[in-house]
C-alpha positions as CSV (number, residue, x, y, z in Angstrom):
1,M,-13.3,-8.7,-83.4
2,T,-13.7,-5.3,-84.9
3,M,-16.4,-3.0,-83.6
4,I,-17.4,-1.6,-87.0
5,T,-17.7,-3.6,-90.3
6,K,-18.4,-1.8,-93.6
7,V,-21.3,-3.4,-95.6
8,P,-23.0,-2.2,-98.8
9,G,-25.1,0.8,-98.0
10,G,-24.0,1.1,-94.4
11,V,-22.2,-0.6,-91.5
12,V,-22.6,-3.3,-89.0
13,L,-21.8,-2.3,-85.4
14,E,-21.0,-4.5,-82.4
15,V,-23.1,-3.2,-79.5
16,R,-23.2,-4.2,-75.8
17,V,-26.4,-3.2,-74.0
18,I,-27.2,-2.6,-70.3
19,P,-30.9,-2.8,-69.8
20,R,-32.7,-1.3,-66.8
21,A,-30.2,1.6,-66.6
22,G,-31.1,4.9,-64.9
23,R,-31.3,6.6,-68.3
24,S,-30.7,5.7,-71.9
25,G,-27.8,6.7,-74.0
26,L,-24.4,5.9,-75.5
27,D,-21.6,5.3,-72.9
28,G,-18.3,4.7,-74.7
29,T,-17.0,1.3,-75.5
30,R,-16.4,-1.9,-73.6
31,D,-14.8,-5.2,-74.8
32,G,-14.7,-4.1,-78.4
33,A,-18.3,-3.0,-78.6
34,L,-20.2,0.3,-78.3
35,L,-21.8,0.4,-74.9
36,V,-25.5,1.5,-74.8
37,R,-27.4,1.9,-71.6
38,L,-31.2,1.4,-71.9
39,H,-33.8,2.4,-69.4
40,A,-36.2,-0.3,-70.8
41,P,-36.2,-3.9,-69.3
42,P,-35.4,-6.8,-71.6
43,V,-39.0,-7.9,-71.8
44,D,-41.2,-8.3,-74.9
45,G,-38.7,-6.6,-77.1
46,A,-38.8,-3.3,-75.2
47,A,-35.0,-3.0,-74.8
48,N,-34.5,-3.8,-78.5
49,A,-37.0,-1.2,-79.6
50,E,-35.3,1.4,-77.3
51,L,-31.9,0.4,-78.7
52,I,-33.1,1.2,-82.2
53,E,-34.5,4.5,-81.1
54,V,-31.3,5.5,-79.2
55,L,-29.0,4.6,-82.1
56,S,-31.3,6.3,-84.6
57,R,-31.4,9.5,-82.6
58,A,-27.6,9.5,-82.0
59,L,-26.7,8.9,-85.6
60,G,-29.4,11.0,-87.2
61,V,-30.9,8.2,-89.3
62,P,-34.5,7.0,-89.5
63,K,-35.5,4.1,-87.3
64,R,-36.1,1.9,-90.3
65,G,-32.4,2.2,-91.1
66,V,-31.4,0.5,-87.9
67,T,-31.8,-3.3,-87.7
68,I,-30.6,-5.9,-85.2
69,V,-29.1,-8.6,-87.3
70,A,-27.8,-10.9,-84.5
71,G,-28.1,-11.2,-80.7
72,D,-31.7,-9.9,-80.3
73,R,-32.0,-12.0,-77.1
74,G,-28.6,-11.2,-75.6
75,R,-26.6,-8.3,-74.3
76,L,-24.1,-8.4,-77.2
77,K,-25.7,-7.5,-80.5
78,R,-24.8,-6.8,-84.1
79,V,-26.7,-3.9,-85.5
80,R,-26.9,-2.9,-89.1
81,I,-27.1,0.9,-89.7
82,D,-27.9,2.0,-93.2
83,G,-26.8,5.4,-94.5
84,V,-23.7,6.0,-92.3
85,T,-20.0,5.5,-92.8
86,T,-17.4,3.9,-90.6
87,A,-15.9,7.4,-90.1
88,T,-19.2,8.7,-88.6
89,L,-19.4,5.7,-86.2
90,K,-15.8,6.1,-85.1
91,V,-16.6,9.7,-84.1
92,I,-19.7,8.5,-82.2
93,S,-17.9,5.7,-80.4
94,E,-15.1,7.9,-79.2
95,R,-17.4,10.2,-77.3
């Protein structure tokens, strides 16, 4: 499994989320996925909304350019991000 897949207009990123964390933010990689800690609980889509906001802010893209394409009810998700390249994401994931 590769963490970043190039698609027309952007990329699809494998993301592992940890809801109910002390604070939100990117936290390296784990098991071939970008690790994102989210303060929000996984209730009524709150964690998914916060994931979109965290990725949008970290990558400098509008929220409408970040879409959860798979795993919206689990910890492991596939997220499409429009307007970025695989090189940009590699730099972000290595932080």
